[in-house]
N, C-alpha and C positions, 0 to 999 in steps of 0.2 A: 504494500499500499504506500502511496506517495502523497506528500502534502501538496495541495493545490496552490497555484499562484494567487497572490492577493492584488487587489487594485491599488492599494497604498504601498509606497516603498517601505520596506522593512529589512532590517539586517540584524542578526544575532549571532553571538558566540557563546557557546556553553561548554564548560569543562566539568569533568567529574573525576573523582578519585575514590577508590574503595579498597577493600581487603584483598590480600594476595596480589599486590602490585597491579591493580586494575586502574587504568587511566584512559580517559576518552575525551576528545574534543570534537565539537560540532560547529560547523559554519553554515548559516542559512540565510540566503538573500532572496528577496521577492519584490515584485513591483510591476507596474505597467510598462510596456515596451513602445507604446505610441501615445500621442497626446490625448486621444479619445478614451483610452483605456480598454479598447476592444481586444487588444493583444497584451497578454500578461505572461510573465515568466518567473521561474524559480530555479535556483541552483543550490544544491545541498552537498557539502563535503563533510565526511566524518572519518575519524581514525580511532580505533580502539586497540589498546595494547594491554594484554591481561596475563598475569601469572596464574598460578593454581595452588591449591593446598597440596597437590602432588608434586614432589620434587622432580625437576627436569621437564615440566610441562608448562608451555606458554603459548599464546596465540596473538596474532595481529590481524586486524580486520579493517582495511580501508574501504571506503564507500564514496562514490561520486554519482550524482544523478541530476538531470536537468528536465524541466517540463515547461512546455509552452502551450497556452490556451488562446484560441482565437474565436471571437464571437462572429460566426458566419451570418446569422440572422438572430432575431429575437428568441427563436426556439432551438437554434442549433449552435453548438460549440464544438470546434475541432480541437482535439488534444493530441499532442505529440510529446513523447518522452523517451529518454535514454538513460540506462542505468548500468553501472559497472561496480561490482563488489567482488571481493576475493577474501578468502580466509586461509591463513597459513597457521597450521597447528604443529608445534614441535612437541615431541614426547609421546605420551600415551594417547590412545585413540579415545573416542567418545564412550567406548564400551569398557574402559578401564584395563584393557590388556595392553602389554607392551608392543610397540610397533617396530622396535629395533632389537638386534641381537644382544646388545649390552644391557637390556632391561630398562 
């Protein structure tokens, strides 16, 4: 699920930190792309770097997506979006079993 663009210009930066070396930052910008506001856009970038309660396990998850909405008529809105997300997990699998020969 993606956040929809807003007619008002908005920008936010959110940071979080938590247990087991979990850190995350989110950048979110949205606004109208033409004077009349019939074309709106939004860009979101996020990066999550997390450790684990298990020794030797960590993950990194970057995310980037953009969405554009255009009002074609009073009853029709055209939406286009693109998303890129990747997750790199080092250490144990999600099932708790070692993935490497050294345990």
